[in-house]
TORBALUM-654042 format. One line per 5 residues: their letters; for each residue x, y, z negated of N, C-alpha, C. Coordinates in steps of 0.02 Angstrom, whole numbers, plus 32768, in hexadecimal, padded with zeros to 4 digits. Layout:
<sites>
a	X,Y,Z,X,Y,Z,X,Y,Z  ...
</sites>
This chain:
<sites>
msden	8B3D,99EB,24AC,8B32,9A30,24A8,8AE8,9A3F,249C  8ABB,9A21,24C0,8A76,9A2D,24B5,8A5F,9A14,2472  8A7C,99DF,2459,8A69,99C3,2416,8A7B,99F8,23E1  8AB1,9A1B,23EA,8AC4,9A4E,23B8,8A95,9A88,23BA  8A7E,9A9B,23F9,8A4C,9AD0,23FF,8A0A,9ABC,23DD
erckl	89F3,9A82,23E8,89B7,9A6B,23CB,89BA,9A66,237E  89F2,9A4E,2367,89FD,9A4E,231D,89FE,9A91,22FF  8A1E,9AC2,2325,8A1F,9B08,230F,89D8,9B24,230B  89B0,9B19,233E,896A,9B31,233F,8944,9B0D,2307  894B,9AD1,22FF,8927,9AA7,22CD,893B,9AC0,2288
gflln	897D,9ACC,2280,8994,9AE4,223C,8975,9B29,222E  896F,9B54,2260,8951,9B95,2257,890A,9B8E,223F  88E1,9B61,2260,889E,9B55,224F,8893,9B35,220B  88C3,9B0E,21F7,88BF,9AED,21B5,88DA,9B14,217C  88F2,9B4E,218C,890C,9B7C,2158,88D7,9B87,2121
pfmip	88E6,9B81,20E4,88B2,9B89,20AD,8892,9BCC,20AB  88B0,9C00,20CB,8891,9C41,20CC,885E,9C4E,2103  885C,9C1B,2131,8830,9C25,2168,87E6,9C1F,2155  87D4,9BF3,212A,878D,9BEB,2117,8773,9C29,20F3  8797,9C41,20BF,877C,9C7E,20A0,877C,9CBB,20D2
lgalv	87AF,9CC1,20F9,87B2,9CF5,212C,8778,9CED,215C  876C,9CB1,2173,8733,9CA9,21A3,86ED,9CB9,2181  86E8,9CA4,2142,86AB,9CB6,211E,86A1,9D01,2116  86D7,9D23,2107,86D5,9D6B,20FE,86C1,9D8C,2140  86DF,9D76,2176,86CE,9D92,21B8,8689,9D85,21CA
mvvlv	866D,9D4B,21B9,862B,9D38,21C8,85F8,9D67,21A1  8606,9D71,2161,85DE,9D9C,213B,85DE,9DE4,2154  861A,9DFD,2166,861D,9E40,2181,85F5,9E47,21C2  85F9,9E14,21EB,85D1,9E15,222A,8586,9E16,221E  8570,9DE9,21EF,8529,9DE6,21E2,8511,9E28,21C2
vgmat	8536,9E44,2193,8521,9E84,2177,851F,9EBD,21AE  8553,9EBB,21D8,8556,9EEB,220D,851A,9EE7,223E  8509,9EAA,224F,84CF,9E9E,227C,848F,9EB4,225A  8486,9EA5,221B,844B,9EBA,21F8,8445,9F06,21F1  847F,9F27,21E7,8482,9F70,21E4,846F,9F8E,222A
lrkmr	848C,9F73,225D,847D,9F8E,229E,8433,9F85,22B0  8415,9F4F,229D,83D0,9F3F,22AA,83A2,9F73,2286  83B5,9F80,2244,838C,9FB3,2220,8394,9FF8,223E  83CF,A009,2253,83D9,A048,2273,83AF,A04F,22B5  83AE,A019,22D9,8386,A015,2319,833E,A01F,230B
ekelq	8324,9FFB,22D7,82DE,A002,22C6,82CC,A049,22B0  82F8,A068,2288,82EE,A0AE,2274,82EB,A0DB,22AF  831A,A0D0,22DE,831F,A0F7,231E,82DD,A0F1,2346  82C6,A0B4,234F,8288,A0A8,2374,824E,A0CA,234F  824D,A0C5,230D,8215,A0E2,22E7,8216,A12F,22EE
ahqel	8253,A14D,22F1,8259,A195,22F7,8243,A1AC,233E  8253,A183,2371,823D,A194,23B5,81F1,A18E,23BB  81D2,A15B,2399,818C,A151,239A,8168,A18D,2378  8182,A1A2,233F,8167,A1DB,231B,816D,A219,2345  81A5,A223,2366,81AE,A25F,238F,817E,A261,23C8
rsrem	8174,A227,23E7,8145,A221,241F,80FF,A230,2407  80EC,A216,23CB,80A9,A223,23B1,80A1,A26D,23A5  80D1,A28F,2388,80CD,A2D3,237B,80C9,A2FE,23BD  80EC,A2E7,23EC,80EB,A305,242E,80A7,A301,244F  8089,A2C7,2447,8046,A2BA,2465,8011,A2E5,243F
eherk	801A,A2EC,23FE,7FEC,A315,23D5,7FF2,A35E,23E8  802E,A375,23F0,8038,A3BB,2406,8019,A3C5,244B  8023,A397,2477,8007,A39F,24BC,7FBB,A3A1,24B9  7F9D,A378,248D,7F55,A37A,2488,7F3E,A3BF,246C  7F60,A3D7,2439,7F4E,A418,241D,7F55,A451,2450
mkeme	7F8A,A44E,2479,7F95,A47F,24AA,7F5A,A47D,24DF  7F43,A443,24F1,7F0B,A43E,2521,7ECA,A458,2502  7EC2,A44B,24C0,7E85,A465,249D,7E88,A4B2,249E  7EC2,A4CD,2494,7EC9,A517,2490,7EBD,A535,24D7  7ED4,A511,250A,7EC8,A52A,254F,7E7E,A52A,255D
iekak	7E5B,A4F5,2549,7E12,A4F1,2554,7DEF,A528,252E  7E02,A536,24ED,7DE5,A569,24C8,7DF3,A5AD,24E8  7E2E,A5B7,2501,7E3D,A5F8,251F,7E14,A601,255F  7E0B,A5CD,2586,7DE0,A5D1,25C2,7D97,A5E2,25AF  7D80,A5C1,2579,7D3B,A5D3,2563,7D33,A619,2551
lelek	7D67,A632,2528,7D65,A67B,2515,7D69,A6A8,2550  7D90,A69A,2581,7D95,A6C3,25BF,7D54,A6C2,25E4  7D34,A686,25E9,7CF5,A681,260B,7CBF,A6A7,25E7  7CC0,A6A4,25A4,7C90,A6CC,257C,7C98,A715,2587  7CD8,A72E,2586,7CE7,A775,2593,7CCC,A78A,25D9
arvgk	7CD7,A75C,2609,7CC5,A76E,264C,7C76,A774,2650  7C54,A747,2629,7C07,A74B,2629,7BF1,A78A,2608  7C12,A79C,25D0,7BFE,A7D7,25AA,7C0C,A814,25D5  7C43,A816,25FB,7C54,A84F,2624,7C24,A858,265D  7C0A,A823,267A,7BDD,A826,26B0,7B96,A83D,269A
sv	7B85,A825,265E,7B3F,A832,2646,7B3B,A87C,262D  7B71,A89E,2622,7B6C,A8E2,2605,7B63,A914,263E
</sites>
């Protein structure tokens, strides 16, 4: 009984369609992995760009706050001297 099972499995593996089918599956997997890798790289690049823009915005906001504080200080000095 086990000999028949082994022959059946071996016959399945020796089927002439298995090699082309295996090659096709391998190609599909390689292309899929390459595509996923490119997508991941683009995603990481987008996150990096977003973080860079966020940091630039934060820097500009701090500069504006400093400028606002300077103007308020100048107004206070002008108001006191008058």
